[in-house]
N, C-alpha and C positions, 0 to 999 in steps of 0.2 A: 504494500500500500504506500502511496505517496504521502510524505509528511508535508503538510501545508507550510511549515516554517522553512523547510528546505526549498520549496517552490518559490516562496517569497524572496528568499536570499538569492536564488538563481536569477530571478527576474531583476532584482536590484543590481546584481553584478553585470548582467547583460545590458541593462539600461544605462549604466554608468560608462560602458565601453562604446556605446553607439555615438558616433560623431560623423560629421559630413553634411552634404547638402540634404535638406529636407528633414534633418534630425534636430533642428533648433527647437528650443523650448517655446511652447505656445502660450499666449496670454489666456487667462481664464482659469477655471477650476480644473484641476487635474483629475484623472480617473481615481487615483489614490484618495484624494480629498472626498470624492463622491462616495467611495466605499467606506471611508472612515465615518462620514456623516450618517450613512445608512446603518452602520453598525451601532453607532451611538443611539440612534432613534430606536433600533431594535432592542437594545439593552434597556432603554427607558420604558418601552412598552412591557417588557417582561417584568421589570421592577414594579411598575404600576399594578400589574396583575398580582404579584406577590403581596403588595401592600393591601390591595382590596381583599384578598383572601384572608389576610391576617385580621383585618377589620371585621370581616364577616364572622370569623371564628369567635370573636368576643361580642358579636351582636351590634356592631356600630356601623354597618354598611347595608345599603339596600341590596336585595338579592339580584335585582335587574342589573345594577351597576357591576356587581361581582361577576355575573354571567357574561356581560359584555366585555369586561376586562380580560377574563380568562379566554374568551373566544378570540379577542384581538391578539392575545399572546400566542394562542395556538396557530393562528394564521401567520403571524410573524415568524414563528419558529419553523413552520413549513416552508415559508419563502426563503428564509436564511439557509435552510438545508438544501433546497433546490438550487440556489445560487452557488453554494459551496460545491455541490455535485457537478454543476456545469463548469466551474472554474477548474476543478481537478481533472475533469474529462478533457478540457481544452489543453491543460498542461501536459497530460499524458499523450495527447495527440501530437503536440509539439515535440515531445521526446521521441516519438516514433518517426518523425520526419527524417528523411535521409539528408545527410550533409554533403 
């Protein structure tokens, strides 16, 4: 199985070596920044679900709010898992490319 940390390190090494025409840095938000923001939002959604569940266990939260928070966390987790699988599949496909 491919280790995501090794994949990220390999990407960073390759990105640092790329120079030449067409390889200049572009203005705007980078792909890494977009992924970082999505990860932070996902963690926030999961944390909110945990907080709502804790409040429900002591009777301080509405059941509808708890169900909605848990459902949002479930959808977020499924999305993160799907994106992770796609990234790893793409990395494996790149590794299979002939040089």
